[in-house]
C-alpha positions, 0 to 999 in steps of 0.5 A, a space after each residue: 392633406 394625407 394621414 401622415 401629414 395630419 398626424 405630423 401637424 398634430 404632433 407639432 402643435 402638441 410640441 408647441 403647446 408644451 413649449 408654451 406650458 414650459 415657459 409658464 410653469 418652469 418659473 414662478 414670480 414672487 415679491 422680493 423680501 426687500 420689496 417694501 423698502 424698494 416701494 417706499 423709496 420709489 414712492 418717496 421719489 415720485 413725491 419728491 419729483 412732484 415737489 421739485 416741479 411744483 417748486 419750479 413753477 412757483 418760482 415762475 420758471 416754466 417747464 419745456 413741453 418738448 424736452 421735459 415731456 413728463 413735466 418733472 422739473 428735472 430737465 435742464 437746458 441744451 446749453 448754458 453758462 454752467 454746462 460742462 459737457 454733452 449729455 443725452 436727453 433721453 437718458 436724463 428723462 429716463 432717470 426720472 422714473 421713480 423706480 430707479 430709487 427702488 433699483 438703488 435700494 435693491 442694489 444697496 441690499 445686495 451690497 450688504 448695507 443694512 439699516 443704520 449704516 453709513 454710505 457715501 455718494 459722489 455725484 455730478 449734478 448732470 443727473 439730478 434725478 439719480 441723486 434724488 433716487 439715491 437720497 430716497 433709497 437712503 431715507 427708505 433704508 434709514 441710512 446715513 448718506 454722505 453726499 459730495 456734489 459738483 454743481 456744473 452739469 452736462 446738457 439737460 441736467 441741472 445746468 439751468 443757472 436759474 434752477 441749478 442743483 442748489 435750487 433743487 436741493 432747496 426745493 427738497 429741503 423746504 418740502 422735507 424730502 432732504 433731511 441732510 445737507 451735502 457735506 461738501 461741494 465743487 464746481 465740477 467739470 474738467 479738473 473739478 474746477 469748471 475748466 470746460 465751462 464759461 468764465 461766467 458760469 464758473 464765477 457763478 458756481 464759485 460764488 454760489 458754492 461759497 455762499 452755501 456755507 458748505 466746504 468747497 473743493 477747489 483742488 484741480 490735482 486729482 490725487 489731492 482732490 480725492 485725498 481731501 474728499 476722503 478726509 471730509 467723508 471720514 470726518 462726517 462719518 464720525 468713526 462709522 465704517 462707510 459700507 458702500 459708495 454710490 457714484 452718480 454721473 461722470 465727475 472728474 474726481 469721482 471717476 479719475 482719469 484712467 481708461 480702465 473706468 470704461 470697463 466698469 459696468 453699470 450697477 454693482 461695480 466689478 473691478 479687474 484692477 486698481 489704477 495708480 493713485 495719480 489717475 485713481 478717482 474716488 470710485 477706485 479709492 473706495 474699491 481699493 479700501 474694500 468698499 462696495 461700489 454702485 456705479 450709476 452712469 450708463 443709463 441705457 445699460 442700467 435699463 437693459 440689465 434691470 428691465 427698466 423702460 427707456 425714455 418712458 412717457 408717461 413715467 411708470 408708477 412706483 412698484 412697476 417693473 421686474 426688479 420688484 419680483 424674483 423668479 424662482 424655480 417652480 418644482 411642482 411645475 417641473 413635475 407637471 411638465 415631466 409628466 406631459 413630456 412623458 405622454 408626449 413621447 408615448 404618443 410619438 412612439 404610438 404614431 411611429 409604430 403606425 407609420 
């Protein structure tokens, strides 16, 4: 290698070193101001999931070592009499990560929700772990959470007739992880009345729902169903303003029938328009009333957007993940880099003069 080649190589190495230094000095990581609440929610969810698993085993119901690789007790069956639709197994397993509770806490704060506020949750039991995550965020932030939940579930959700969402709620309540009952229930599925499930499953959920003693929605017409949900939420709020709405899953009455729902991304929802009332689900009705909406359905999109792992095994510990930290510009680091680049430029000029 001649002199010119050696000097060019040294120059290239110096540039690479500076680029690496730039990446490490340009930004610093600091805990988010709401990290303690996020961590509290995540720890609560980890404990709640353990209580569900223990409860399931105490009832003599085994855990599927293939489907439920993390032994959560929250993974249902591939098919059953109360199954409503197709579901993604990896997505269901992913949502058992306790840090989803931390993420929901962060999203609620970003939506302007504060201690003592009232929020609404519209949920399908297709994602039992996300319902638990939402309830844990409610507890960590000391909120009032008004939950309306459907009982039918897609594949791998709370679709086990012997361990459905009502059973999971019972486990949580007995373990003191669920302080409030839902304000209403429905069968769920197509038309919110289980048109896409078996007659046997539909009859089972109708019986269980009515035996619960909770208001039970049986209205298949979308606009009337949404209107009834708004009435129930208003009564339960008791004059308080609903500050945010969390949608969990793809419930008929929550999403509606308008194709524009497909344009709503995961996390804090942004709406380009509101469909007509006859196609408008509760998610759009809330947006039309100026209520902040958090949309929890596209799990892979949530993971990609917020840096949560996809289908992890084992599950992360509470507090693990980029969502608990904020990147800030490192001013001192930028000054250091400016000096380094100045020296590099000077060296380039010296080398160029010698060539």
